[in-house]
TORKOL-4160 file (C-alpha; in steps of 0.2 Angstrom, whole numbers, padded with zeros to 4 digits, m for minus):
244
<pt num="1" X="0511" Y="0792" Z="0592"/>
<pt num="2" X="0509" Y="0783" Z="0609"/>
<pt num="3" X="0509" Y="0795" Z="0623"/>
<pt num="4" X="0522" Y="0795" Z="0636"/>
<pt num="5" X="0516" Y="0800" Z="0654"/>
<pt num="6" X="0526" Y="0814" Z="0661"/>
<pt num="7" X="0529" Y="0804" Z="0677"/>
<pt num="8" X="0539" Y="0792" Z="0667"/>
<pt num="9" X="0553" Y="0804" Z="0664"/>
<pt num="10" X="0568" Y="0803" Z="0665"/>
<pt num="11" X="0567" Y="0788" Z="0654"/>
<pt num="12" X="0581" Y="0776" Z="0647"/>
<pt num="13" X="0584" Y="0780" Z="0629"/>
<pt num="14" X="0579" Y="0763" Z="0623"/>
<pt num="15" X="0563" Y="0763" Z="0632"/>
<pt num="16" X="0559" Y="0780" Z="0625"/>
<pt num="17" X="0562" Y="0774" Z="0607"/>
<pt num="18" X="0551" Y="0759" Z="0610"/>
<pt num="19" X="0537" Y="0770" Z="0618"/>
<pt num="20" X="0537" Y="0781" Z="0603"/>
<pt num="21" X="0534" Y="0765" Z="0592"/>
<pt num="22" X="0551" Y="0768" Z="0583"/>
<pt num="23" X="0558" Y="0751" Z="0587"/>
<pt num="24" X="0559" Y="0738" Z="0600"/>
<pt num="25" X="0571" Y="0741" Z="0615"/>
<pt num="26" X="0583" Y="0728" Z="0608"/>
<pt num="27" X="0583" Y="0736" Z="0591"/>
<pt num="28" X="0586" Y="0753" Z="0600"/>
<pt num="29" X="0601" Y="0746" Z="0609"/>
<pt num="30" X="0609" Y="0741" Z="0592"/>
<pt num="31" X="0605" Y="0759" Z="0585"/>
<pt num="32" X="0614" Y="0767" Z="0600"/>
<pt num="33" X="0629" Y="0755" Z="0598"/>
<pt num="34" X="0630" Y="0760" Z="0580"/>
<pt num="35" X="0630" Y="0778" Z="0585"/>
<pt num="36" X="0615" Y="0784" Z="0575"/>
<pt num="37" X="0605" Y="0790" Z="0590"/>
<pt num="38" X="0608" Y="0808" Z="0597"/>
<pt num="39" X="0601" Y="0816" Z="0613"/>
<pt num="40" X="0602" Y="0835" Z="0612"/>
<pt num="41" X="0614" Y="0834" Z="0597"/>
<pt num="42" X="0626" Y="0822" Z="0607"/>
<pt num="43" X="0629" Y="0804" Z="0603"/>
<pt num="44" X="0619" Y="0793" Z="0615"/>
<pt num="45" X="0626" Y="0779" Z="0625"/>
<pt num="46" X="0618" Y="0763" Z="0632"/>
<pt num="47" X="0609" Y="0767" Z="0648"/>
<pt num="48" X="0607" Y="0786" Z="0644"/>
<pt num="49" X="0591" Y="0794" Z="0650"/>
<pt num="50" X="0580" Y="0807" Z="0642"/>
<pt num="51" X="0569" Y="0820" Z="0649"/>
<pt num="52" X="0553" Y="0827" Z="0642"/>
<pt num="53" X="0561" Y="0843" Z="0635"/>
<pt num="54" X="0576" Y="0833" Z="0627"/>
<pt num="55" X="0578" Y="0832" Z="0608"/>
<pt num="56" X="0581" Y="0814" Z="0602"/>
<pt num="57" X="0586" Y="0811" Z="0584"/>
<pt num="58" X="0589" Y="0795" Z="0575"/>
<pt num="59" X="0599" Y="0796" Z="0559"/>
<pt num="60" X="0593" Y="0780" Z="0550"/>
<pt num="61" X="0601" Y="0785" Z="0534"/>
<pt num="62" X="0618" Y="0784" Z="0542"/>
<pt num="63" X="0617" Y="0765" Z="0545"/>
<pt num="64" X="0602" Y="0757" Z="0538"/>
<pt num="65" X="0610" Y="0740" Z="0542"/>
<pt num="66" X="0605" Y="0743" Z="0560"/>
<pt num="67" X="0587" Y="0744" Z="0556"/>
<pt num="68" X="0575" Y="0730" Z="0553"/>
<pt num="69" X="0568" Y="0731" Z="0536"/>
<pt num="70" X="0549" Y="0731" Z="0539"/>
<pt num="71" X="0537" Y="0727" Z="0525"/>
<pt num="72" X="0519" Y="0728" Z="0523"/>
<pt num="73" X="0508" Y="0719" Z="0509"/>
<pt num="74" X="0490" Y="0719" Z="0504"/>
<pt num="75" X="0486" Y="0701" Z="0500"/>
<pt num="76" X="0470" Y="0694" Z="0492"/>
<pt num="77" X="0465" Y="0679" Z="0502"/>
<pt num="78" X="0456" Y="0667" Z="0491"/>
<pt num="79" X="0440" Y="0657" Z="0497"/>
<pt num="80" X="0445" Y="0641" Z="0506"/>
<pt num="81" X="0461" Y="0647" Z="0513"/>
<pt num="82" X="0464" Y="0648" Z="0532"/>
<pt num="83" X="0473" Y="0663" Z="0539"/>
<pt num="84" X="0478" Y="0655" Z="0556"/>
<pt num="85" X="0480" Y="0638" Z="0563"/>
<pt num="86" X="0474" Y="0627" Z="0548"/>
<pt num="87" X="0467" Y="0610" Z="0554"/>
<pt num="88" X="0470" Y="0594" Z="0545"/>
<pt num="89" X="0465" Y="0595" Z="0527"/>
<pt num="90" X="0464" Y="0614" Z="0527"/>
<pt num="91" X="0476" Y="0625" Z="0518"/>
<pt num="92" X="0484" Y="0640" Z="0526"/>
<pt num="93" X="0491" Y="0656" Z="0519"/>
<pt num="94" X="0509" Y="0651" Z="0521"/>
<pt num="95" X="0506" Y="0636" Z="0509"/>
<pt num="96" X="0500" Y="0646" Z="0494"/>
<pt num="97" X="0507" Y="0664" Z="0497"/>
<pt num="98" X="0525" Y="0668" Z="0493"/>
<pt num="99" X="0529" Y="0676" Z="0509"/>
<pt num="100" X="0545" Y="0673" Z="0520"/>
<pt num="101" X="0543" Y="0665" Z="0537"/>
<pt num="102" X="0544" Y="0681" Z="0546"/>
<pt num="103" X="0528" Y="0688" Z="0538"/>
<pt num="104" X="0511" Y="0685" Z="0547"/>
<pt num="105" X="0493" Y="0690" Z="0543"/>
<pt num="106" X="0487" Y="0704" Z="0554"/>
<pt num="107" X="0469" Y="0699" Z="0559"/>
<pt num="108" X="0458" Y="0685" Z="0552"/>
<pt num="109" X="0447" Y="0682" Z="0538"/>
<pt num="110" X="0436" Y="0666" Z="0539"/>
<pt num="111" X="0439" Y="0651" Z="0527"/>
<pt num="112" X="0423" Y="0654" Z="0517"/>
<pt num="113" X="0427" Y="0673" Z="0515"/>
<pt num="114" X="0439" Y="0682" Z="0503"/>
<pt num="115" X="0448" Y="0698" Z="0501"/>
<pt num="116" X="0460" Y="0709" Z="0509"/>
<pt num="117" X="0472" Y="0704" Z="0522"/>
<pt num="118" X="0487" Y="0714" Z="0528"/>
<pt num="119" X="0503" Y="0704" Z="0529"/>
<pt num="120" X="0518" Y="0711" Z="0538"/>
<pt num="121" X="0534" Y="0707" Z="0548"/>
<pt num="122" X="0531" Y="0721" Z="0560"/>
<pt num="123" X="0523" Y="0716" Z="0577"/>
<pt num="124" X="0520" Y="0734" Z="0582"/>
<pt num="125" X="0505" Y="0736" Z="0571"/>
<pt num="126" X="0495" Y="0721" Z="0578"/>
<pt num="127" X="0487" Y="0728" Z="0593"/>
<pt num="128" X="0485" Y="0745" Z="0585"/>
<pt num="129" X="0476" Y="0738" Z="0570"/>
<pt num="130" X="0465" Y="0725" Z="0579"/>
<pt num="131" X="0461" Y="0732" Z="0596"/>
<pt num="132" X="0442" Y="0738" Z="0595"/>
<pt num="133" X="0446" Y="0753" Z="0606"/>
<pt num="134" X="0455" Y="0761" Z="0591"/>
<pt num="135" X="0440" Y="0759" Z="0579"/>
<pt num="136" X="0450" Y="0755" Z="0564"/>
<pt num="137" X="0438" Y="0754" Z="0548"/>
<pt num="138" X="0436" Y="0738" Z="0538"/>
<pt num="139" X="0425" Y="0738" Z="0523"/>
<pt num="140" X="0416" Y="0723" Z="0516"/>
<pt num="141" X="0405" Y="0719" Z="0501"/>
<pt num="142" X="0392" Y="0706" Z="0506"/>
<pt num="143" X="0380" Y="0695" Z="0495"/>
<pt num="144" X="0365" Y="0687" Z="0504"/>
<pt num="145" X="0352" Y="0674" Z="0499"/>
<pt num="146" X="0337" Y="0685" Z="0498"/>
<pt num="147" X="0331" Y="0703" Z="0494"/>
<pt num="148" X="0338" Y="0716" Z="0506"/>
<pt num="149" X="0324" Y="0727" Z="0513"/>
<pt num="150" X="0325" Y="0743" Z="0523"/>
<pt num="151" X="0322" Y="0734" Z="0540"/>
<pt num="152" X="0338" Y="0724" Z="0536"/>
<pt num="153" X="0349" Y="0740" Z="0532"/>
<pt num="154" X="0343" Y="0749" Z="0547"/>
<pt num="155" X="0346" Y="0736" Z="0560"/>
<pt num="156" X="0363" Y="0731" Z="0552"/>
<pt num="157" X="0368" Y="0749" Z="0554"/>
<pt num="158" X="0361" Y="0752" Z="0572"/>
<pt num="159" X="0368" Y="0736" Z="0579"/>
<pt num="160" X="0362" Y="0719" Z="0583"/>
<pt num="161" X="0361" Y="0709" Z="0599"/>
<pt num="162" X="0369" Y="0693" Z="0597"/>
<pt num="163" X="0371" Y="0679" Z="0610"/>
<pt num="164" X="0387" Y="0686" Z="0618"/>
<pt num="165" X="0388" Y="0704" Z="0613"/>
<pt num="166" X="0379" Y="0719" Z="0604"/>
<pt num="167" X="0387" Y="0725" Z="0588"/>
<pt num="168" X="0393" Y="0743" Z="0587"/>
<pt num="169" X="0384" Y="0754" Z="0574"/>
<pt num="170" X="0391" Y="0753" Z="0557"/>
<pt num="171" X="0389" Y="0761" Z="0540"/>
<pt num="172" X="0378" Y="0750" Z="0529"/>
<pt num="173" X="0373" Y="0754" Z="0511"/>
<pt num="174" X="0362" Y="0743" Z="0499"/>
<pt num="175" X="0371" Y="0741" Z="0482"/>
<pt num="176" X="0359" Y="0729" Z="0474"/>
<pt num="177" X="0344" Y="0719" Z="0479"/>
<pt num="178" X="0355" Y="0705" Z="0486"/>
<pt num="179" X="0371" Y="0715" Z="0489"/>
<pt num="180" X="0376" Y="0727" Z="0502"/>
<pt num="181" X="0392" Y="0737" Z="0508"/>
<pt num="182" X="0396" Y="0737" Z="0527"/>
<pt num="183" X="0410" Y="0747" Z="0536"/>
<pt num="184" X="0414" Y="0740" Z="0553"/>
<pt num="185" X="0425" Y="0746" Z="0567"/>
<pt num="186" X="0426" Y="0730" Z="0576"/>
<pt num="187" X="0430" Y="0712" Z="0571"/>
<pt num="188" X="0422" Y="0698" Z="0581"/>
<pt num="189" X="0423" Y="0681" Z="0574"/>
<pt num="190" X="0410" Y="0678" Z="0560"/>
<pt num="191" X="0402" Y="0694" Z="0565"/>
<pt num="192" X="0394" Y="0699" Z="0548"/>
<pt num="193" X="0388" Y="0681" Z="0545"/>
<pt num="194" X="0381" Y="0681" Z="0563"/>
<pt num="195" X="0373" Y="0698" Z="0560"/>
<pt num="196" X="0364" Y="0692" Z="0544"/>
<pt num="197" X="0359" Y="0676" Z="0552"/>
<pt num="198" X="0351" Y="0685" Z="0566"/>
<pt num="199" X="0340" Y="0694" Z="0554"/>
<pt num="200" X="0335" Y="0679" Z="0544"/>
<pt num="201" X="0348" Y="0680" Z="0530"/>
<pt num="202" X="0362" Y="0669" Z="0524"/>
<pt num="203" X="0378" Y="0676" Z="0517"/>
<pt num="204" X="0383" Y="0668" Z="0500"/>
<pt num="205" X="0399" Y="0679" Z="0497"/>
<pt num="206" X="0409" Y="0690" Z="0508"/>
<pt num="207" X="0423" Y="0700" Z="0502"/>
<pt num="208" X="0434" Y="0712" Z="0512"/>
<pt num="209" X="0439" Y="0727" Z="0501"/>
<pt num="210" X="0447" Y="0739" Z="0513"/>
<pt num="211" X="0457" Y="0740" Z="0529"/>
<pt num="212" X="0459" Y="0758" Z="0535"/>
<pt num="213" X="0466" Y="0767" Z="0520"/>
<pt num="214" X="0473" Y="0751" Z="0511"/>
<pt num="215" X="0461" Y="0745" Z="0497"/>
<pt num="216" X="0460" Y="0728" Z="0489"/>
<pt num="217" X="0459" Y="0737" Z="0472"/>
<pt num="218" X="0463" Y="0727" Z="0457"/>
<pt num="219" X="0471" Y="0712" Z="0466"/>
<pt num="220" X="0465" Y="0695" Z="0461"/>
<pt num="221" X="0465" Y="0680" Z="0472"/>
<pt num="222" X="0482" Y="0675" Z="0479"/>
<pt num="223" X="0490" Y="0691" Z="0472"/>
<pt num="224" X="0499" Y="0703" Z="0483"/>
<pt num="225" X="0506" Y="0721" Z="0482"/>
<pt num="226" X="0518" Y="0730" Z="0493"/>
<pt num="227" X="0511" Y="0744" Z="0503"/>
<pt num="228" X="0523" Y="0759" Z="0501"/>
<pt num="229" X="0526" Y="0777" Z="0498"/>
<pt num="230" X="0511" Y="0789" Z="0502"/>
<pt num="231" X="0499" Y="0774" Z="0506"/>
<pt num="232" X="0512" Y="0767" Z="0519"/>
<pt num="233" X="0515" Y="0784" Z="0526"/>
<pt num="234" X="0496" Y="0787" Z="0529"/>
<pt num="235" X="0494" Y="0769" Z="0535"/>
<pt num="236" X="0508" Y="0770" Z="0549"/>
<pt num="237" X="0504" Y="0788" Z="0553"/>
<pt num="238" X="0485" Y="0783" Z="0557"/>
<pt num="239" X="0492" Y="0769" Z="0568"/>
<pt num="240" X="0504" Y="0781" Z="0577"/>
<pt num="241" X="0519" Y="0772" Z="0571"/>
<pt num="242" X="0535" Y="0780" Z="0565"/>
<pt num="243" X="0541" Y="0774" Z="0548"/>
<pt num="244" X="0559" Y="0769" Z="0547"/>
């Protein structure tokens, strides 16, 4: 859960709930108006403030209509599909995947790559998933055009100097003569392809199979499944977000 600095108290109740990643301030105001928020056992009012020692309770079961229904999906992006801002002649996720307009891909996967994309309607998770300072793991299975040697595995794991940055250390494992697994905690544009190219290799297939605790599993291209139950609890907990 996001930390609240002691010098921020006393704090308005709507700001407090937003800081705790429970909901936005606007959503908090709606909850307060519905009477589902209590401070030290008493019904909160708009504008009320809380101190660090106060007990805040939100009874979402009492009025679920006041809560935005947030959903999260694991989606298998096929090769050739663009995750963001498709250009003329290209096909974006929104054209082939049956998601509502409120859903968006969290992160990117380049057009020639395939595999797992998290689709959600919860903007709270974007920075917490993508900001490299949090070190969220993303796992890929990569095929290359020539045999993988120990030099390649070692340097991919230790980090490589590219033109504009040096990659962080990564977990790298050879799976076959032409296939390796890599776990990154950052996500620069075309990073794996650029890393391979720097060592004289060309990527022939790149599939993302895991984001944090969410796995691609048995999904096929253009299939999706909802992230829920224990998988969702762990996912949101690792992001420091309260599950509504």
